[in-house]
N, C-alpha and C positions, 0 to 999 in steps of 0.2 A: 704417616707417622703415628707413632703410639703416644699413648697419653701422656707420657711422662715429657713429653713434647710439647706439650698443648697448656693452654692456661684456662682459667676459669671462664674468662671472657669469650676464648673461643668454644667451649665446649656449652655455653648458658649465655649467648650474648646480651638476652633480654634480662635474665638475672643480674649480668653484672651492670647492665643500663641503670637497675635501680637502686645500685649502690652510689651512682655518683654523687647524686646530693650529698651522700656523706662524706664522699672525697673534697668536694668543695668545702665542706664545713671543716674538715681536718685539716684541709690546707690552708685556710684561714688561720685555724688555732695554731698550727706548727710556726707560721710567721710571728703570730702574737705572742707565743712562748718567747722564741727567739730576741724578739725586740724587749718584750718583759725581764726575760732574764738579764739580758746586757744593761738594762736600766738598775735591776735589782743589785747587781755585782759592779757597778759602775766604779767603785773606789779600787776595784781590783785590776782594772785595766789600765794597761801602760802603754797600750797602743790603739788609741781610737779610731784610726783609720782603719786598720785590720778586724776592729769590732764591728764597724759599719758594712766592711767588705763581708764579714762571714754573714751578716742578715742579710746582704743583697744576694749571695750565694743561696743561700737558704730560699728566699723568694724565688729566684730563678729555678731553682729545683722543684719546688711547689708548682710554679706556672708551667714549667714543663709536664707535669703530672697532669693537671688542669687542661693543658692543650691537648696532648694527645690522649687522654681517656674520653674526647669528645666522641659522642656516637659517628660522627661524620667523619672520623679519622681511624675507627675501629678496625683491625685490632691495635691494640698499642704496640708500637713498631720496637724492633730492636734498637733502632738508631735512638728514639726517644728514651727507649730505657737507659740506655749507655749515656745520652747527656743528663738525665736527671740524677744517675748515681756518680758521675765526674764532678758536677755541681754540688752534690750532697757531699764528697770527700771533700772539695775544696773549702767547704764551710768549716769542715772539722779541723782543717789545718788552720785555717785563720781566725777561728775561735781561741786555739790554743796560742797562736801568737799573740794574740790581742791581751794576755795576761802572762806573756813571757817573761817580762822582768820586773813583775811585780807580786806573783801569787803563785804557789804551789799547791793550793786548796784545789781539787777536783771538782768541788761543787759550784766553783766560779765558771766552770766551764760546761756549757749545755749541750754541745753540738752533738755528743752521743745519743742523746735521746731523741733530737730532733731527725737524725740520720736515720736511728731505727724506726721513728714514726711515718719515715719517708718509705721505708721497706713494708710496712705494713699497708700503705695505701697502694704499693704497687702488686700487694698478695692477688688482687682481684684481675690483674692485667696481664701480669707475667709468670710463665713455669716456675715451678718449685726450685729446679735446679739452678735456674739463674739467680733467684731470690738468696740459697744456701751459698753460691759464689760470691753476691755482692757482700753478704753479711760477714763470710770469712774473710774477704777482703778490707772490709771496714773495720770488723776488730783488731786487726793486724794494724792497720792504720793507726789508729786510735791508741792501741798498745806501744807503738814503734814512738809516736808523738810523746805520749806521757814519758817514756824512759828518756827521751832527748831533752824533755823540759828542764832547766837548770833550777836547782836547788836556791831558793831565797831565804836569807836570814839563819843560813848554817843549818836548816833542818830538812831532811829528805826521808821520805817513805822509802822502804824496801824497794828494788824494782820490781819484783814480782806483785806486790800489792797494788803499785801505780797500774802497772798493765790491768790487773783484773778491776781496779775501779774503773779505769777510762774505757774498757772495753765492753765490761758486763752489760749496762743498759742497752748498748746496740745489739749485742750478740743476742741479748733476751729478747728484745722484740723483734729481731730480724729471724730468730728461731721461730717464734710465734707465726709470725708471716709464712714463712716457710711452709710450716706444720697446717696451718689453714688452708694454704692454695694447694698441697698434697693431697689433703684429705677431701677437699671438695670436687679435686679432678677425678680422684679415685672412685669417689662415688658416684660422679655421673657415667665414668666410664662403666661401671659395673651396672649401673641401670641402663646406659645404653645397649649394652651385651645382653641383657634379659629382654630388652625391646627386641632386640634383633630376634633371638629366640622364638618368641613370641610371634613376632612377624612372620617368620618360617613355619610355625606351627599352623596358623590359619591361612597360609598362601593358598593351600590347595581348595580349600571351602570358599576363599573370594574369588579364585577362577572359576569354580563351578558357578557361581552368581553372577560372575559377569557373562559368562557363556549362556545361561538361563535367560539373561537380560536382552542378550542379543538376538536369541532366537524367539522370545517373547515379542521382540520388536519387528522382526521377519514377518513371524504370523500376523501380527496386528497389519504389517501392510497388504499381505497377502487376503485378510480377510474384509479389509475396507476397498479393495480396488479387483484384486485377481477373481477372487469368488463371485462378488455379483455380477463380472463381466461372463465368466462360464455360465453362471446359473441362467443368464439373460440368453444366452447362446443355445442352451439346451430347451429352453422354451420357446425360441423361436423357430427352432430345428433348422435354420439357414443361416449362410454367410452372405453377407452381402459388401459392398465396399466401403460400407460406414464401419461395420465390425473390425474389418482389415486396419481401417486407420485409427481406430481405438487402440486395437490391439498394438501397433506399433507404437501408439503413444505411451501405453501403460509399460511395454518393453524399456523404451527410451527414460519413462520415469526411474523404474528400476534398477537400471543399467547407471544412471546418474546417481543415484542415493547411493550404489555399491561402490563406485569410484569416489564419490565425496566421503565415503566411510574410510576408504584405503588411505586417502591423502590427507585425512583430517589429524591433526597432532591433539594432544592433550591441551596445548594450550588454545586451540581452537574450541576444544569442549568447554574449558574453564570459561572461556567469554559468552559462549553460547547460553551456558548454564545460569552465568550471573545475569544475563537479559531476562532470562525467563523467570529467575527468582523474583529480580526487582520488577518484574511487570511494568515497566515504564518504556515506552516507545523511543526515548531519548537515549537509552541506555545503549552502546553499543555491542554487538556481538562478534564474532570470528572474522568479520571484513575487517576489523583493524590491524590483526595479524598478518604481516607480510613475512613469510618463512617458505620462499620458492625452494629449497633444498631441503626443508622439512629438518632443519638442525636443530629444533627443539627436542628433539627424540635423544640427543646426546646429553642431556642435562641428568646429573645424578639426582635419584630421589630427594634429597635434602635441599637442593637449589629448586627443585620444581616446587617443593611446599612452600620455599621462600619468597619464590617468583608469587604464587598464589595469593599468599597474606599479602605483599606489597600491594596487589593489583587492589586486591579486597579494600586496605587502608586507604589507598587513592580514591576509590569511587565512595568512601565513607567520608571523605575530607569536606567540612562545609564549603569551601572553595571551589570543590572540582568541579570542571567544566568537560563533559564527556566529547565536544565537538573536539577538542585539542590532543585525544588520547590517542596513541599508535604504539604497536610494538613493530620491530622491525630485527630479524635474526638474518645475518649474514657470513658466512662460512668463507674464511681466510686462511687456506690451507688447513691445520690439523686444528684451528682455533676458530670457534663461534662467537661474533662479534654482536651483541644485542645493544639496541638502541630503545628506550623507551621514553617517550614524552607525554607530557601532561600539560593542561591547563588549570592552575590555582587562581582563582580571584580573590586572593588572600594576601595583606602584607606582614602578614605574620611570619617569622624566621621560622625556616624550616628547622633549624635546632631546635626551637621552643614548641614546634607545634606535636600534634599526636604521631606525626610519620618520623619523627626522630628512633624511636626503637626498632622501626621496622627498617630503616636503614640502616642502623647498625648492624642488624642480621644480615641485610644485603651485603654490607662490606665484609662480614667474616664469610660468607658463602661464595662469593666473587672478591677475590683479593685486590682486585685493581678497578674498583668502582668509581668513575668519576661523575661526580654531580654539579651540574650547573642550575643555579635557578635564578633566571632575570623576569621578575614579575611581569606577567603572570605564567611564563615559562617555564617548564621543570625538566630538565632531560638527565637522564640517568644512561650512564653508557659502562659497560662491562664486559668480560669474556668469561669463556670457558672451554677448556678442552673437549672436544667433540669425538665420543666414543664411537 
């Protein structure tokens, strides 16, 4: 998928998560604007039911944004975008109907502004091409309703003026939202492209360092085990049964280490390094990873980074209990299914905890994330295409 089909939330889930408090504040502001404008222009309202329904439709639209922008539901779904925009369009029509028989003053209709603000809210969660389509459709709907609105008191503005006055606030805000989304996505795409070039340019050096590290590790084993053994043999100038037994033991040890390294995945290495870094005997190592088919190797680089970040976040959580931690990966055809379980001795909501940003990123990397939290058991289940 090209960047034109991606949203800011998909390219930078942590950054978009940081904008969620602003989303909540603006959502409340939109509802307050709709209710306040209705109260101020109440003398012009000829259909109170339509006026109340217009506020309700606006409220439903912003509630949809608040619901689908939750990090536990990321990325913001197309179905959610469709529901939000439909309710916004309904509020536009109902707002016009509320003054249908008493006022031709466009200032008495607030819906084009609130719909434009709703599009601004969506700019962090949906691609620019969807925003521009919603802006054009919303502008056409606002202009169409303005043209159909009957003249009251024998006074009517020219049709073109009515269309421009009704559609301009919505189109201006929608165009700003589209430009914001497009610029962010383009900038992030260029940054990722440069990052890929830099990564390829240093890959040779990284490979050399890895080879040197493996070589040093093997030399260390030889220096601590094999060399002393052969030195002792040379000094004794004789080989007895004890020496033969020790030689077999050393060979078995080296063979076991090499086999373990062959079967060892990046996930095993992460867990072992975490246990060493923490210096705590209660911190589990690679024994908690169950991956008999070595399916972890099929994850993309981005997915591996996300998994590592989630594991570290869980271990840093104040209520984390290492006794309940486990990772199981099972292949089901071309798909690998991951089940991660953890024990969190904490009554705090997962949404409000420090894990929320990491879960948002996890849902971006693995679209089918299924989360279950029945205190103290947290279960994360997701899958990916095994390469």
